[in-house]
FIDO-260532 format. One line per field, with one value per residue (C-alpha): residue number from 0; x, y, z. Coordinates in steps of 0.2 Angstrom, whole numbers, plus 5000, padded with zeros to 4 digits. Each point is the difference from the previous one (the first is absolute). Layout:
! FIDO-260532
num	[NUM | ...]
xx	[X | ...]
yy	[Y | ...]
zz	[Z | ...]
This chain:
! FIDO-260532
num	[0 | 1 | 2 | 3 | 4 | 5 | 6 | 7 | 8 | 9 | 10 | 11 | 12 | 13 | 14 | 15 | 16 | 17 | 18 | 19 | 20 | 21 | 22 | 23 | 24 | 25 | 26 | 27 | 28 | 29 | 30 | 31 | 32 | 33 | 34 | 35 | 36 | 37 | 38 | 39 | 40 | 41 | 42 | 43 | 44 | 45 | 46 | 47 | 48 | 49 | 50 | 51 | 52 | 53 | 54 | 55 | 56 | 57 | 58 | 59 | 60 | 61 | 62 | 63 | 64 | 65 | 66 | 67 | 68 | 69 | 70 | 71 | 72 | 73 | 74 | 75 | 76 | 77 | 78 | 79 | 80 | 81 | 82 | 83 | 84 | 85 | 86 | 87 | 88 | 89 | 90 | 91 | 92 | 93 | 94 | 95 | 96 | 97 | 98 | 99 | 100 | 101 | 102 | 103 | 104 | 105 | 106 | 107 | 108 | 109 | 110 | 111 | 112 | 113 | 114 | 115 | 116 | 117 | 118 | 119 | 120 | 121 | 122 | 123 | 124 | 125 | 126 | 127 | 128 | 129 | 130 | 131 | 132 | 133 | 134 | 135 | 136 | 137 | 138 | 139 | 140 | 141 | 142 | 143 | 144 | 145 | 146 | 147 | 148 | 149 | 150 | 151 | 152 | 153 | 154 | 155 | 156 | 157 | 158 | 159 | 160 | 161 | 162 | 163 | 164 | 165 | 166 | 167 | 168 | 169 | 170 | 171 | 172 | 173 | 174 | 175 | 176 | 177 | 178 | 179 | 180 | 181 | 182 | 183 | 184 | 185 | 186 | 187 | 188 | 189 | 190 | 191 | 192 | 193 | 194 | 195 | 196 | 197 | 198 | 199 | 200 | 201 | 202 | 203 | 204 | 205 | 206 | 207 | 208 | 209 | 210 | 211 | 212 | 213 | 214 | 215 | 216 | 217 | 218]
xx	[5497 | 4994 | 4990 | 5005 | 4986 | 5001 | 4995 | 4998 | 5014 | 4999 | 5010 | 5013 | 4996 | 4989 | 5004 | 4993 | 5001 | 4992 | 4996 | 4991 | 4988 | 4992 | 5002 | 4993 | 5011 | 4999 | 5009 | 5002 | 5003 | 5003 | 5000 | 5002 | 4986 | 4995 | 4981 | 4985 | 4999 | 5019 | 4997 | 4985 | 5012 | 5012 | 4987 | 4993 | 5018 | 5001 | 4983 | 5004 | 5017 | 4994 | 4983 | 5000 | 5001 | 4985 | 5002 | 5008 | 4998 | 5004 | 5004 | 5006 | 5004 | 5001 | 5002 | 5014 | 4993 | 4994 | 4983 | 4992 | 4999 | 4991 | 5001 | 4991 | 4999 | 4997 | 4989 | 5009 | 4989 | 4996 | 5014 | 5013 | 5011 | 4998 | 4999 | 5014 | 5011 | 4994 | 5005 | 5017 | 5001 | 4993 | 5012 | 5015 | 4993 | 5001 | 4990 | 5000 | 5001 | 4989 | 5003 | 4992 | 5001 | 4996 | 4995 | 5001 | 4989 | 5009 | 4985 | 5001 | 4989 | 5009 | 4985 | 4996 | 5015 | 5012 | 4995 | 5003 | 5017 | 5005 | 4995 | 5008 | 5016 | 5000 | 4998 | 5013 | 5013 | 4998 | 5002 | 5015 | 5009 | 4995 | 5012 | 4991 | 4999 | 4996 | 4991 | 5005 | 4997 | 5017 | 5004 | 5010 | 5017 | 5010 | 5018 | 5007 | 5019 | 5012 | 5002 | 5018 | 4993 | 4986 | 5008 | 5007 | 4983 | 4991 | 5011 | 4997 | 4981 | 5000 | 5010 | 4989 | 4984 | 5005 | 5001 | 4986 | 4985 | 5001 | 4998 | 5009 | 4990 | 5003 | 5016 | 4998 | 5013 | 4998 | 5012 | 5004 | 4996 | 4984 | 5001 | 4984 | 4997 | 4984 | 5002 | 4990 | 4994 | 5008 | 5018 | 4999 | 5009 | 5015 | 5001 | 5001 | 5014 | 5010 | 4999 | 5006 | 5014 | 5005 | 5000 | 5008 | 4984 | 4999 | 4986 | 4982 | 4986 | 4984 | 4985 | 4985 | 4983 | 4995 | 4994 | 4997 | 5015 | 5003 | 5016 | 5006 | 5011 | 5000 | 4994]
yy	[5591 | 4981 | 4997 | 4983 | 4991 | 4996 | 4983 | 4994 | 4990 | 4982 | 4989 | 4987 | 4986 | 4997 | 5008 | 4997 | 5010 | 4999 | 5013 | 4999 | 5014 | 4998 | 4981 | 4998 | 4992 | 5008 | 4990 | 5008 | 4992 | 5009 | 4989 | 5004 | 4993 | 5001 | 5001 | 5000 | 4982 | 4998 | 5011 | 4989 | 4985 | 5009 | 5005 | 4982 | 4994 | 5012 | 4995 | 4982 | 5002 | 5012 | 4992 | 5004 | 5019 | 5012 | 5011 | 4999 | 5018 | 5003 | 5013 | 4997 | 5011 | 4992 | 5005 | 5009 | 5017 | 4994 | 5003 | 4985 | 5000 | 4990 | 5000 | 4990 | 5003 | 4982 | 5003 | 5015 | 5016 | 5007 | 5011 | 4996 | 4987 | 4997 | 5018 | 5006 | 4986 | 5005 | 5018 | 4994 | 4992 | 5015 | 5012 | 4990 | 4999 | 4981 | 4988 | 4981 | 4998 | 4992 | 5004 | 4989 | 5005 | 4985 | 5005 | 4989 | 5009 | 5004 | 5003 | 5020 | 5009 | 5014 | 5011 | 5005 | 5013 | 4987 | 4987 | 5012 | 5004 | 4982 | 4993 | 5015 | 4998 | 4981 | 5003 | 5013 | 4992 | 4984 | 5009 | 5009 | 4984 | 4997 | 5003 | 5012 | 4996 | 5015 | 4998 | 5010 | 5000 | 4996 | 4997 | 4984 | 5003 | 4986 | 4999 | 4986 | 4997 | 4986 | 4987 | 5006 | 5017 | 4995 | 5001 | 5018 | 5006 | 4991 | 5010 | 5016 | 4998 | 4996 | 5016 | 5010 | 4993 | 5006 | 5017 | 5002 | 4992 | 4985 | 4981 | 4985 | 4988 | 4983 | 4995 | 4988 | 4991 | 4995 | 5003 | 5016 | 5006 | 5010 | 5011 | 5008 | 5016 | 5008 | 5019 | 5016 | 5007 | 5016 | 4992 | 4990 | 5014 | 5000 | 4980 | 5000 | 5014 | 4991 | 4983 | 5009 | 5008 | 4984 | 4990 | 5013 | 5000 | 4982 | 4995 | 5007 | 4998 | 4992 | 5008 | 4989 | 5001 | 5009 | 4991 | 5003 | 4992 | 4997 | 5009 | 4996 | 5013 | 5019 | 5012]
zz	[5426 | 5002 | 5016 | 5008 | 5007 | 5019 | 5007 | 5017 | 5007 | 5007 | 5012 | 4996 | 5013 | 5014 | 5017 | 5018 | 5016 | 5017 | 5013 | 5017 | 5006 | 5017 | 5000 | 4982 | 4987 | 4983 | 4987 | 4983 | 4983 | 4984 | 4985 | 4981 | 4990 | 4982 | 5001 | 5013 | 4999 | 5004 | 5015 | 5006 | 4999 | 5011 | 5013 | 5000 | 5004 | 5014 | 5007 | 5000 | 5008 | 5014 | 5002 | 5018 | 4998 | 5004 | 4983 | 4984 | 4993 | 4982 | 4986 | 4983 | 4985 | 4983 | 4982 | 4990 | 5005 | 5017 | 4995 | 5009 | 5019 | 5014 | 5018 | 5015 | 5018 | 5004 | 5015 | 5007 | 5001 | 4983 | 4993 | 5013 | 4992 | 4981 | 4995 | 5010 | 4993 | 4982 | 5004 | 5003 | 4984 | 4991 | 5008 | 4995 | 4982 | 5000 | 4989 | 4997 | 5020 | 5013 | 5018 | 5013 | 5019 | 5011 | 5018 | 5015 | 5012 | 5018 | 5010 | 5000 | 4988 | 4990 | 4995 | 4982 | 5000 | 5008 | 4987 | 4985 | 5007 | 5003 | 4983 | 4992 | 5009 | 4997 | 4981 | 5000 | 5010 | 4989 | 4984 | 5007 | 4998 | 4982 | 4985 | 4988 | 4982 | 4989 | 4984 | 4985 | 4981 | 4992 | 4982 | 4994 | 4993 | 4992 | 4997 | 4989 | 5001 | 4996 | 5014 | 5003 | 5004 | 5011 | 5016 | 4997 | 4994 | 5014 | 5012 | 4991 | 5000 | 5019 | 5004 | 4988 | 5008 | 5017 | 4995 | 4988 | 5009 | 4989 | 5004 | 4992 | 4991 | 4992 | 4991 | 4986 | 4991 | 4982 | 4985 | 5010 | 5018 | 5002 | 5016 | 5005 | 5010 | 5005 | 5000 | 5004 | 4984 | 5003 | 5002 | 4983 | 4991 | 5013 | 4999 | 4982 | 5000 | 5014 | 4990 | 4984 | 5009 | 5009 | 4984 | 4989 | 4990 | 4996 | 5011 | 5001 | 5012 | 4995 | 5008 | 5004 | 5008 | 5017 | 5015 | 5018 | 5009 | 5019 | 5006 | 5017 | 5010 | 5002 | 4988]
């Protein structure tokens, strides 16, 4: 049996959420990034926008395997802010994401335990709003059809993709229409059989390279 490598997920788009705990405002921002440098640019924009806030606490995880991580307490007691945010990212198995929690101090001290809970909650509730994007190793499958049949096979591939964990790729029009699908390797034989059946054996799938592909939606 072939073992399919599992990759951490990421998020589709930035999300923001605010909560108030004992008069302190905690504003969470989760932003998709491509590198630590990209994350630093997001952090800089937050600090510039919310220049009057007391703290901008941060955690980021980057890399296809989620093997790069950083966190910052930004003046909060050590271990009470950045690490709790990072733990939320780790528990959710996310990568290429930076979370910034901006705090406007409300005058009431929360204590170490209260800060950990507050920053964890801010990160969690912010990420609850995000659309999760899975990452999977998929194989390129190309189907070349006459232009007159492109609509029919495009519809067939869309339906097939929904039931077989595949995702649609590009459609290219040259002398004939080239329809692209990214397919879990274990499902390639099924695709080939289904296309052969639908075309009475007149069409065949061309199998290409594998790559890690973003897949939005439920597993």
